[in-house]
C-alpha positions, 0 to 999 in steps of 0.5 A: 289394643292390647292383646295376648294369645292363650293356648292349651293341650298343645301336646307338643310331639312328633305323631298323634298315634305311635301306631301310625309314625305315618301320621306326623307332625300335626302338633308342630304345624298347629303350633306353628300357625299359633306362633304366626298369628302371635307375631302377626298381631303383636300380642303382649305374650304367648299364655299356655294352659298346660300340658305343652308337651305330651310327656317328657319330650322327645329332642325331636320335640324339645328343638321344635320347641326351642326354635319357635320360642325363639321367634318370638323372642326375638319379636319381644314377645315372652311366653308365659306357662303353666304345667298340666298332668302331662309331662310334669317335672317333679324338680319345680322347673316345667320343661317349657321354661327351658327358654329364657324367654318362657316363664313358669308362671305357677303361684305367680301374679304378672301384669299381662296388660297396664292393671291387669293381671295374671293369677296361674297355678299349676294343676291340683288336686281338687281339695289343694285348689279349693283351698288355694283360690279361697286363700288368695289376698283379698287386697289382690282381689279388691284393686285390681282386674285378675285373669286366672289360668288353670289346668283342670277339669270343670265340674259340668264339662263331662259327665259323673256316673255313679258318684265318681266325680270327673272333675277337679273345679268346681265353677263355685270355688271361683272368686267374684272377682274374677272376671276371667278364668282361661283353662286347659285341658278339656280337649274341646271348646268349651265355656260356663257363666258363673255369676261374672265369672265366665270360664272358657277352654281353648281345646287341643290344638290338634287331634289327639283322639278320633272321638274328639271334635275336628274344629281346633282353635286358641283364644286372643284375649283383648285388654277389655277382656273380651275373648276371640276364637281362633280357628286352626287348620288341622288335619282332615279325617273322614270316618266312613262306616261300612256295613253293605255294598251300597254303604262302600261305594258312597265311601269310596266317593266321599274319599274322593273329595278329601285332601291329600294327606287326610286320614280315613279311620273307617270301620267295616264289616269283614263280610262287605266283600274286598271292603278293605281292599278297595278302601286301601286303594282308594287311599292310596289313589288319594295320598290319605292315610288310612286307618281301619278297624273291623266291626261285626254288623252282628255286633250292632245290632246286640249280637241277636239278643232280643231288647225292649222297645223301651230299653235304654243304654243303660239296661243295655249294658246290663245285658253284657255287665252284671252290675252287682257283681262288677259295679266297676266295670258297669260304671266305666263302661256307661261312662263310655257310652255317654261321654262325648270323647270315649277317649277322656272318660278312658283318661278319667278311669285310668287316673282315678285307678293309678294316680297318673 
């Protein structure tokens, strides 16, 4: 059975965090695994659902991209892709299409299997996307099996706050004749069924934020439109929170089981004696990377503020931010508290107010 590989949000760059340059190469390692798998199953194509690079690619990232694309080209495997919002070019030529084996398929209909076609679009504003999906030619919809490739945020994937919508794709916009929609933008595995249409995210290929889930993957799509999720081997993360001597001891014991090269993202109360020194020593002994943040126990207990038994997140936030005086800050704070991925909530608010 013929198959192709789908991945999105690869964000090819040397570092996860520029403030921690020693944590290097995660994006490259994940992408190399994807190319290896694509070659091993002799896939028809590698299809990329946007945000191939993390901004304008560096020379190191571009050399890596050209090298991996060349491996696929030698095997006769084509690379097809759309653009997301990161590193998007304004002249109509995408960064990922600099290699002759890679085609930017924005606005194109591409036969991926016999009588199975990809319809693909770069990321679009919600209004423009709705109009574009509504205007897909009727004869195309009737006569062929279709797979839609988009880089959008589906309604319901993250919560809306105060009437501000955090989505740009309503599943109701998907024509009934499109059974499968492959998506980029959301950095975690997620799927939703809308009538006969299944919308599915591969998720990002490596950890882009501490708040993201650790399990990363890509998809293999067969010509019968069945979808297999393939896990990636990614860097291990440990997240100890330390507010007492006992918690410090437990954290040190846990770090002793971590793999070399893992990241320890530790939050600790500076009142715990020698907490940072103990963590630093444990990480050095095991070859781990330490990212440490201080957080006082008093902050966790609302700094002594009297809180009623029936209080919820919204009422607690109201103790710190006056909802009437600063509704924007209150909405932003509430979304951060409710979000499964706070980093995505920050990105969405930044984009909303800066046009990014």
